[in-house]
N, C-alpha and C positions, 0 to 999 in steps of 0.2 A: 466449418469454422467453429472453433471452441470458444466458449465464453465463461467468465468467472466473475461473480459479484460477491463482495464482502460488505456487510452492513456496518455502518458506523453509528447511525441513529435511526430511530423511527420518527417520522414527521408527517402529520396530517394523514395518517393511514398508509403511508408509503415508507419504503426502505431507502435510505441514502447511504452511500459509501463509495467504494472504489470498484471499478470494473476494468477488465482486460479482455480484449478480443484477440484471438490468434489463429492463424491458419496452421500453426504447429501444435503438437500435442503437449499438454501440461504434464510435466513429470514430478514437479514439486510446487506446492503453494503454501504460503504462510500469511495469515492475517496478523498484522502488527498494530495493536492499539497504541495510539500516540498519546503522550501526556498532554493535559490541558488544564487550564485554571477553572475555578468553581463557576465562573460566569460565561465561559466559552463552550461552544458545542464540541462534542467528541469528534475526533478525526481518526482515520485509520490509514495504514499503508498496506499494500498488497505486494508481497515478494513472490515472484513467479519464476520458475525455471521451465523452459520449453526445449524440446528436442527437434532439431531441424531435420529435413529429409536426408541429409548426409550424416546424421548421427551426432552432430555437434550440440552441446548444451549451452544455452544462453540464459543467464539470470538477470533479472531487472526488478526495479521497484516502481510502483505507481502510487502516487499520493497527491493530495491537495492540502497544503499546510494551512494553518489558521490565517485568516485574512484580516484580522483586526489590526488597528494601528499599533497597538502595543506589541513589540517584538518578542516579549517574554515567552509566549507559547511557541512561536516559530523556532526560537532558539532551543528550547527543550526538545521539540520535535526533531529538529535537525540533528542534534546530538545523538538521539536514539537511533536515527537512520544511519548515521556514520557507524555506530556500533553494529547495526545489522549488516551493513555493507562489508565490514571487516571480516565477517564470517563467510563471505562469498569466495568460492574456490575456483570459479570459472568465469 
């Protein structure tokens, strides 16, 4: 099993961010820093391409958007993710 972790923040001596586990091989990875306001915690998205046993490539994003009541940060983050998804060719 392959694993990948990208850090979004340091907190109480630990690293917090996005993680992906896969039984397939990672062929491309990208850490995408998501926009956030001055009082909210940083967030990240992890864009990963894996190669399956039959040679097919699959690309996906893993993230956790801002959870606060104000939707402003989530809206900014979602717009950036849409842009990142437009670049996907498989």
